[in-house]
C-alpha positions as a printed NumPy array, in Angstrom:
array([[ 55.197, 210.724,  32.019],
       [ 53.005, 209.446,  34.711],
       [ 50.884, 212.532,  34.684],
       [ 49.379, 214.897,  32.049],
       [ 51.549, 217.822,  31.157],
       [ 50.512, 221.128,  32.786],
       [ 50.763, 224.585,  31.246],
       [ 50.504, 227.526,  33.636],
       [ 49.452, 230.714,  31.9  ],
       [ 49.901, 234.061,  33.735],
       [ 48.456, 237.266,  32.16 ],
       [ 46.473, 240.176,  33.677],
       [ 44.619, 240.599,  30.335],
       [ 41.564, 238.313,  30.833],
       [ 40.702, 237.994,  27.133],
       [ 44.247, 237.093,  26.058],
       [ 44.719, 234.645,  29.027],
       [ 41.486, 232.808,  28.098],
       [ 42.381, 232.771,  24.376],
       [ 45.796, 231.215,  25.163],
       [ 44.294, 228.667,  27.562],
       [ 41.761, 227.686,  24.84 ],
       [ 44.427, 227.159,  22.203],
       [ 46.465, 225.019,  24.538],
       [ 43.528, 222.94 ,  25.694],
       [ 42.602, 222.275,  22.003],
       [ 46.181, 221.128,  21.583],
       [ 45.729, 218.575,  24.356],
       [ 47.366, 220.303,  27.24 ],
       [ 46.113, 220.747,  30.798],
       [ 46.165, 224.529,  30.779],
       [ 45.243, 226.759,  33.746],
       [ 45.209, 230.543,  33.978],
       [ 46.299, 233.012,  36.578],
       [ 45.743, 236.788,  36.576],
       [ 48.942, 237.54 ,  38.549],
       [ 52.251, 236.063,  39.465],
       [ 51.481, 235.625,  43.179],
       [ 48.576, 233.319,  42.377],
       [ 50.74 , 230.934,  40.312],
       [ 53.638, 230.53 ,  42.73 ],
       [ 51.956, 228.029,  44.951],
       [ 51.579, 225.704,  41.953],
       [ 55.345, 225.764,  41.175],
       [ 57.534, 222.98 ,  42.535],
       [ 60.491, 220.793,  41.557],
       [ 58.258, 217.91 ,  40.626],
       [ 55.984, 219.813,  38.244],
       [ 55.74 , 218.282,  34.751],
       [ 54.826, 221.474,  33.064],
       [ 55.809, 224.836,  31.59 ],
       [ 55.128, 228.422,  32.711],
       [ 53.951, 231.014,  30.177],
       [ 53.919, 234.657,  31.459],
       [ 53.478, 238.118,  30.103],
       [ 56.216, 240.521,  30.954],
       [ 54.239, 243.683,  31.661],
       [ 51.937, 243.058,  34.629],
       [ 51.253, 245.093,  37.799],
       [ 52.808, 244.222,  41.182],
       [ 54.869, 241.189,  40.14 ],
       [ 55.906, 241.55 ,  36.55 ],
       [ 57.088, 238.737,  34.328],
       [ 60.805, 239.27 ,  35.065],
       [ 60.254, 239.225,  38.766],
       [ 58.11 , 236.098,  38.449],
       [ 60.837, 234.463,  36.385],
       [ 63.371, 235.149,  39.123],
       [ 61.111, 233.65 ,  41.771],
       [ 60.426, 230.552,  39.702],
       [ 64.029, 229.955,  39.018],
       [ 64.731, 230.039,  42.76 ],
       [ 62.29 , 227.202,  43.204],
       [ 63.534, 225.166,  40.181],
       [ 66.173, 226.59 ,  37.863],
       [ 65.218, 223.853,  35.277],
       [ 61.502, 224.824,  35.001],
       [ 60.911, 226.09 ,  31.445],
       [ 59.506, 229.561,  31.352],
       [ 58.162, 231.207,  28.103],
       [ 57.889, 234.916,  28.102],
       [ 55.189, 236.796,  26.073],
       [ 56.663, 240.1  ,  24.905],
       [ 55.6  , 243.284,  23.241],
       [ 57.87 , 244.775,  20.682],
       [ 59.461, 247.064,  23.209],
       [ 60.252, 244.23 ,  25.518],
       [ 62.375, 242.175,  23.168],
       [ 65.798, 243.33 ,  24.541],
       [ 64.514, 242.539,  28.081],
       [ 63.361, 239.073,  26.985],
       [ 66.743, 238.337,  25.41 ],
       [ 68.431, 239.261,  28.696],
       [ 65.948, 237.056,  30.537],
       [ 66.946, 234.053,  28.362],
       [ 70.55 , 234.595,  29.227],
       [ 69.42 , 234.418,  32.952],
       [ 67.419, 231.253,  32.546],
       [ 64.207, 231.77 ,  30.584],
       [ 63.419, 229.081,  28.007],
       [ 62.008, 231.208,  25.164],
       [ 60.108, 234.335,  24.287],
       [ 57.247, 234.954,  21.834],
       [ 56.675, 238.411,  20.367],
       [ 53.122, 239.639,  20.08 ],
       [ 51.09 , 239.106,  17.967],
       [ 51.743, 235.342,  17.364],
       [ 49.953, 232.391,  15.787],
       [ 48.61 , 229.64 ,  18.139],
       [ 50.849, 227.168,  16.434],
       [ 53.979, 229.204,  17.416],
       [ 52.934, 228.859,  21.045],
       [ 52.107, 225.204,  21.015],
       [ 55.327, 224.363,  19.205],
       [ 57.336, 226.204,  21.942],
       [ 55.367, 224.511,  24.698],
       [ 56.017, 221.073,  23.059],
       [ 59.716, 221.674,  22.956],
       [ 59.763, 222.927,  26.495],
       [ 57.809, 220.021,  27.867],
       [ 60.153, 217.504,  26.167],
       [ 63.094, 219.222,  27.86 ],
       [ 61.224, 219.2  ,  31.186],
       [ 60.472, 215.445,  30.776],
       [ 64.128, 214.692,  30.287],
       [ 65.075, 216.775,  33.373],
       [ 62.538, 214.955,  35.616],
       [ 63.545, 211.522,  34.3  ],
       [ 67.243, 212.295,  34.951],
       [ 66.365, 213.473,  38.418],
       [ 64.405, 210.293,  39.158],
       [ 67.258, 208.217,  37.852],
       [ 69.802, 210.041,  40.022],
       [ 67.485, 209.615,  43.031],
       [ 67.25 , 205.871,  42.403],
       [ 70.979, 205.486,  41.985],
       [ 71.572, 207.606,  45.184],
       [ 69.113, 205.369,  47.084],
       [ 70.995, 202.246,  45.896],
       [ 74.568, 203.554,  46.277],
       [ 74.734, 206.797,  48.071],
       [ 74.236, 205.553,  51.632],
       [ 76.481, 202.544,  50.955],
       [ 79.193, 204.844,  49.922],
       [ 78.686, 207.089,  52.967],
       [ 78.282, 204.342,  55.482],
       [ 80.306, 201.378,  54.409],
       [ 79.461, 197.896,  55.73 ],
       [ 77.289, 194.945,  55.307],
       [ 76.821, 193.719,  58.889],
       [ 73.281, 193.617,  60.196],
       [ 73.863, 196.721,  62.38 ],
       [ 74.849, 198.799,  59.262],
       [ 72.094, 197.435,  57.133],
       [ 69.574, 198.428,  59.771],
       [ 71.12 , 201.875,  60.207],
       [ 71.028, 202.585,  56.421],
       [ 67.447, 201.378,  56.298],
       [ 66.45 , 203.727,  59.13 ],
       [ 68.202, 206.682,  57.473],
       [ 66.367, 205.976,  54.194],
       [ 63.073, 205.956,  55.984],
       [ 63.721, 209.106,  58.017],
       [ 65.492, 211.224,  55.377],
       [ 62.203, 212.069,  53.534],
       [ 60.516, 213.234,  56.745],
       [ 61.113, 216.392,  58.837],
       [ 61.208, 214.557,  62.151],
       [ 63.926, 215.759,  64.499],
       [ 66.592, 213.054,  65.239],
       [ 68.936, 212.273,  68.079],
       [ 72.042, 210.408,  67.08 ],
       [ 73.979, 208.373,  69.606],
       [ 77.469, 207.083,  68.912],
       [ 80.945, 206.822,  70.395],
       [ 83.644, 209.298,  69.465],
       [ 84.613, 208.88 ,  65.911],
       [ 81.72 , 206.513,  65.018],
       [ 80.38 , 208.824,  62.228],
       [ 77.698, 210.931,  63.829],
       [ 78.164, 213.863,  61.47 ],
       [ 78.256, 211.474,  58.503],
       [ 74.832, 210.129,  59.503],
       [ 73.512, 213.619,  60.064],
       [ 74.621, 214.735,  56.599],
       [ 73.162, 211.58 ,  55.06 ],
       [ 69.756, 212.439,  56.638],
       [ 70.019, 215.979,  55.155],
       [ 71.395, 215.068,  51.709],
       [ 69.079, 212.14 ,  51.134],
       [ 65.988, 214.234,  51.968],
       [ 64.078, 217.109,  50.44 ],
       [ 66.263, 219.73 ,  52.219],
       [ 69.419, 218.707,  50.366],
       [ 69.583, 221.921,  48.297],
       [ 69.374, 224.026,  51.455],
       [ 72.021, 224.758,  54.146],
       [ 73.424, 222.04 ,  56.422],
       [ 74.853, 223.863,  59.369],
       [ 77.05 , 221.904,  61.871],
       [ 77.729, 223.293,  65.309],
       [ 79.992, 221.522,  67.873],
       [ 78.522, 222.566,  71.198],
       [ 81.659, 221.378,  72.95 ],
       [ 84.084, 223.514,  70.918],
       [ 82.489, 226.92 ,  71.467],
       [ 83.219, 228.996,  74.584],
       [ 80.13 , 229.315,  76.819],
       [ 80.239, 233.088,  76.58 ],
       [ 79.877, 232.92 ,  72.792],
       [ 77.515, 230.098,  72.394],
       [ 74.249, 232.162,  72.645],
       [ 75.346, 234.586,  70.091],
       [ 76.532, 231.739,  67.785],
       [ 73.152, 230.098,  68.008],
       [ 70.794, 233.113,  67.927],
       [ 72.869, 235.895,  66.412],
       [ 72.709, 239.497,  67.685],
       [ 71.96 , 243.055,  66.765],
       [ 74.563, 245.752,  66.642],
       [ 75.154, 247.058,  70.182],
       [ 73.529, 244.091,  71.881],
       [ 76.637, 243.816,  74.027],
       [ 80.006, 245.542,  74.315],
       [ 81.782, 243.818,  71.448],
       [ 78.773, 243.57 ,  69.14 ],
       [ 79.879, 246.143,  66.523],
       [ 77.518, 244.92 ,  63.785],
       [ 74.573, 242.679,  63.33 ],
       [ 75.299, 238.959,  63.134],
       [ 73.079, 236.172,  61.787],
       [ 73.275, 233.107,  64.097],
       [ 73.586, 229.442,  63.088],
       [ 69.934, 228.772,  63.607],
       [ 68.815, 231.546,  61.313],
       [ 71.536, 230.713,  58.816],
       [ 70.188, 227.125,  58.602],
       [ 66.692, 228.314,  57.898],
       [ 65.126, 226.139,  55.279],
       [ 67.769, 223.453,  55.922],
       [ 69.157, 221.382,  58.717],
       [ 70.973, 222.34 ,  61.932],
       [ 73.312, 219.691,  63.34 ],
       [ 74.09 , 220.171,  67.057],
       [ 77.005, 217.845,  67.903],
       [ 78.012, 217.011,  71.466],
       [ 74.657, 218.443,  72.619],
       [ 75.469, 217.195,  76.161],
       [ 78.058, 220.055,  76.333],
       [ 75.424, 222.772,  75.957],
       [ 75.102, 224.878,  79.188],
       [ 71.904, 224.341,  81.066],
       [ 70.783, 227.925,  80.705],
       [ 70.913, 227.636,  76.918],
       [ 69.152, 224.297,  76.848],
       [ 65.899, 225.853,  77.993],
       [ 66.226, 228.473,  75.201],
       [ 66.954, 225.747,  72.627],
       [ 63.905, 223.83 ,  73.879],
       [ 61.724, 226.844,  73.172],
       [ 63.16 , 227.234,  69.691],
       [ 62.452, 223.568,  68.924],
       [ 58.964, 223.882,  70.183],
       [ 58.118, 227.311,  68.507],
       [ 60.413, 227.157,  65.481],
       [ 61.261, 230.798,  66.003],
       [ 64.104, 232.907,  67.449],
       [ 64.927, 236.367,  68.569],
       [ 68.426, 237.77 ,  67.99 ],
       [ 70.189, 239.095,  71.079],
       [ 69.169, 242.726,  71.437],
       [ 66.107, 242.38 ,  69.327],
       [ 62.378, 241.904,  69.985],
       [ 61.608, 240.812,  66.459],
       [ 60.55 , 237.119,  66.187],
       [ 62.037, 235.315,  63.264],
       [ 60.18 , 232.187,  62.111],
       [ 62.306, 229.104,  61.242],
       [ 61.659, 226.287,  58.819],
       [ 64.419, 224.032,  60.1  ],
       [ 65.188, 220.393,  60.911],
       [ 67.021, 219.687,  64.157],
       [ 69.545, 216.804,  64.363],
       [ 71.443, 216.501,  67.679],
       [ 74.225, 214.043,  68.463],
       [ 75.746, 212.765,  71.695],
       [ 78.229, 210.225,  72.927],
       [ 76.695, 210.123,  76.443],
       [ 73.516, 208.615,  77.936],
       [ 71.31 , 211.727,  77.965],
       [ 68.568, 209.93 ,  80.004],
       [ 71.11 , 209.161,  82.744],
       [ 72.535, 212.689,  82.54 ],
       [ 69.035, 214.114,  83.017],
       [ 68.511, 211.957,  86.085],
       [ 71.724, 213.378,  87.428],
       [ 70.404, 216.863,  86.627],
       [ 73.319, 217.338,  84.197],
       [ 70.938, 217.701,  81.157],
       [ 67.413, 219.045,  80.999],
       [ 64.916, 216.144,  81.041],
       [ 62.374, 218.156,  78.997],
       [ 64.92 , 218.761,  76.19 ],
       [ 65.96 , 215.142,  76.241],
       [ 62.462, 213.993,  75.725],
       [ 61.835, 216.527,  73.034],
       [ 64.951, 215.425,  71.153],
       [ 64.348, 211.806,  71.718],
       [ 61.482, 211.487,  69.276],
       [ 63.644, 209.319,  66.99 ],
       [ 67.015, 207.987,  68.103],
       [ 69.55 , 206.498,  65.684],
       [ 72.259, 204.422,  67.293],
       [ 75.592, 204.059,  65.395],
       [ 77.405, 200.795,  66.241],
       [ 81.023, 201.027,  67.336],
       [ 83.658, 199.533,  65.109],
       [ 84.337, 196.639,  67.544],
       [ 80.615, 195.822,  67.214],
       [ 81.034, 195.337,  63.543],
       [ 84.389, 193.748,  63.063],
       [ 83.335, 192.049,  59.881],
       [ 83.012, 195.453,  58.211],
       [ 86.681, 196.381,  58.833],
       [ 88.102, 194.761,  55.606],
       [ 85.582, 196.665,  53.421],
       [ 86.193, 199.918,  55.371],
       [ 89.969, 199.486,  55.093],
       [ 89.803, 199.029,  51.405],
       [ 87.415, 201.966,  50.992],
       [ 89.53 , 204.248,  53.118],
       [ 92.74 , 203.203,  51.403],
       [ 91.21 , 204.118,  48.061],
       [ 90.277, 207.538,  49.414],
       [ 93.789, 207.956,  50.785],
       [ 95.33 , 207.029,  47.405],
       [ 93.254, 209.743,  45.711],
       [ 94.151, 212.407,  48.296],
       [ 97.905, 211.599,  48.506],
       [ 98.516, 210.205,  45.048],
       [100.202, 207.148,  46.506],
       [ 99.805, 203.494,  45.61 ],
       [ 97.979, 201.268,  48.14 ],
       [100.461, 198.865,  49.744],
       [ 99.635, 195.18 ,  49.834],
       [ 96.942, 194.269,  52.355],
       [ 98.231, 190.959,  53.799],
       [ 96.04 , 188.604,  55.891],
       [ 98.45 , 189.176,  58.862],
       [ 97.973, 192.973,  58.56 ],
       [ 94.209, 192.554,  58.299],
       [ 94.19 , 190.329,  61.336],
       [ 95.883, 193.106,  63.335],
       [ 93.21 , 195.563,  62.25 ],
       [ 90.454, 193.244,  63.111],
       [ 91.897, 192.349,  66.463],
       [ 92.4  , 195.987,  67.569],
       [ 89.784, 197.621,  69.799],
       [ 89.452, 200.913,  67.815],
       [ 88.452, 203.202,  70.705],
       [ 88.462, 206.042,  68.109],
       [ 86.242, 204.02 ,  65.735],
       [ 86.132, 204.914,  61.995],
       [ 87.955, 208.274,  62.599],
       [ 90.85 , 206.368,  64.13 ],
       [ 90.804, 203.763,  61.377],
       [ 90.954, 206.47 ,  58.695],
       [ 93.954, 208.144,  60.387],
       [ 95.828, 204.828,  60.611],
       [ 94.99 , 203.934,  56.993],
       [ 96.245, 207.408,  55.926],
       [ 99.575, 206.835,  57.694],
       [ 99.848, 203.337,  56.245],
       [ 99.237, 204.575,  52.656],
       [101.806, 207.281,  53.238],
       [104.312, 204.584,  54.202],
       [104.675, 205.705,  57.838],
       [104.999, 203.014,  60.486],
       [105.774, 199.843,  58.457],
       [103.566, 197.023,  59.731],
       [101.611, 199.605,  61.777],
       [103.078, 198.241,  64.949],
       [103.491, 201.716,  66.568],
       [ 99.75 , 202.409,  65.967],
       [ 98.182, 198.962,  66.258],
       [ 98.755, 196.335,  68.973],
       [ 96.814, 193.454,  70.37 ],
       [ 94.016, 195.27 ,  72.152],
       [ 93.44 , 195.667,  75.865],
       [ 89.835, 194.461,  75.552],
       [ 91.095, 190.857,  75.223],
       [ 93.952, 191.087,  77.661],
       [ 91.847, 189.766,  80.52 ],
       [ 90.776, 186.611,  78.624],
       [ 92.648, 183.401,  78.409],
       [ 95.06 , 182.412,  75.683],
       [ 92.658, 180.194,  73.792],
       [ 90.194, 183.061,  73.469],
       [ 92.891, 185.432,  72.09 ],
       [ 94.   , 182.77 ,  69.659],
       [ 90.43 , 182.205,  68.504],
       [ 90.105, 185.984,  67.799],
       [ 93.203, 185.898,  65.621],
       [ 92.099, 182.733,  63.838],
       [ 88.741, 184.2  ,  63.052],
       [ 90.324, 187.381,  61.727],
       [ 92.657, 185.438,  59.458],
       [ 89.84 , 183.44 ,  57.982],
       [ 87.598, 186.474,  57.501],
       [ 90.445, 188.356,  55.817],
       [ 91.208, 185.466,  53.468],
       [ 87.559, 185.152,  52.532],
       [ 87.402, 188.906,  51.787],
       [ 90.581, 188.958,  49.797],
       [ 89.423, 185.934,  47.674],
       [ 85.959, 187.47 ,  47.084],
       [ 84.264, 184.701,  49.043],
       [ 85.81 , 181.792,  46.995],
       [ 86.037, 178.863,  49.379],
       [ 88.517, 176.914,  47.15 ],
       [ 91.004, 179.851,  46.96 ],
       [ 90.571, 180.474,  50.719],
       [ 91.313, 176.989,  51.995],
       [ 94.17 , 176.624,  49.541],
       [ 95.673, 179.91 ,  50.746],
       [ 95.261, 179.002,  54.366],
       [ 96.582, 175.456,  53.824],
       [ 93.591, 173.664,  55.33 ],
       [ 91.084, 171.207,  53.925],
       [ 87.633, 172.179,  52.708],
       [ 86.029, 170.364,  55.631],
       [ 88.2  , 172.168,  58.107],
       [ 87.46 , 175.542,  56.604],
       [ 83.711, 174.764,  56.766],
       [ 83.951, 173.788,  60.423],
       [ 85.827, 176.949,  61.269],
       [ 83.401, 179.146,  59.397],
       [ 80.532, 177.526,  61.192],
       [ 82.291, 177.969,  64.567],
       [ 82.882, 181.638,  64.003],
       [ 79.675, 182.275,  62.135],
       [ 81.4  , 183.449,  58.988],
       [ 79.729, 183.498,  55.571],
       [ 81.365, 183.198,  52.179],
       [ 78.725, 184.997,  49.986],
       [ 79.974, 182.993,  46.973],
       [ 76.438, 182.624,  45.36 ],
       [ 77.325, 178.924,  45.14 ],
       [ 80.009, 179.141,  42.355],
       [ 82.627, 176.997,  44.122],
       [ 80.762, 175.753,  47.18 ]])
């Protein structure tokens, strides 16, 4: 390991605690002692390469309570219980609930050091596996969530990776269906809050009369229909992340209350004077220009500037046309798993239709169309996909160029970037293919194998 193993010893008996620490230090461990459970809790975390040793019988927080608190922080942290003869049945129950081992008094120093050695080896493996999973997640997780290799998507994934490990509040801008909630979840699940709640609230889908209660919760009797206490979304997300989608739909009178929550990180339930502190990350999403809306007095300017600390912009699908082949294959595989249907042949002509379409509903619309296609509905997809309106006001040569570019890009993708297979499939010469690729700024990504 990159750090020396730590052994945390908790016992209210000063003599025994010091004796245990001395034995462990002589065995080469970095041992530290604590007279009560509360004192050791601040040293417990998920990255600790160490083991906890605690007596069971202690005042205030006993060993069983301390075990429960430690397992809430990290269920894989080894905890060894020191027991008197009368505590053995209790210790056995504790092992069933997650304790690593128990040692009955009196015991030889070698018995303790052997148990610590085994526990630390287990802890080392746990931490190494976590590190490996994090590395794999960093390499593959975002690429699986946000498919695409265009510069805009590479930039977006890089920004998410940088921001995920921070607690900065984020504003996400993107068109309908572009994947704003996917980005919000990625920020949450790639960060340190991933084991806590991710609470999504669509501000545009909740009646105005219910929104304040949804956000803040209420006490019994706070209003006519409040028959019992209710925890609001903000309180429920405590420790984790709250995602406020369609933030532009929030009523103005609630915007000022939300601003205060963001600034103070605290709330009061409706009908209560008790202040509840929040440890929470705010992520908001919008499909409108909030700055322009604030200038029109349709959105509070102070809330906009408070949310606009960091803004992530999700490109529309028509801005990253070259990602459509990879997205289509990815969504088709997902549909195959959901519906247990084989994926039909993806022909160059079909892909050209996909790449020529405007996709006003972005990835959400693409997913729906791919689902219908895998299910065998709408052969050729002509009911769902047509030559788009966004090129209808251009001349014929421009429209033909769009189709030609789509056909070449699809062929390159289907042939894994092989130039030879591509120009043979398209029935053109190598020189002609090169010239077309240069004209349309297409890249083969062949690593030189058949260039």
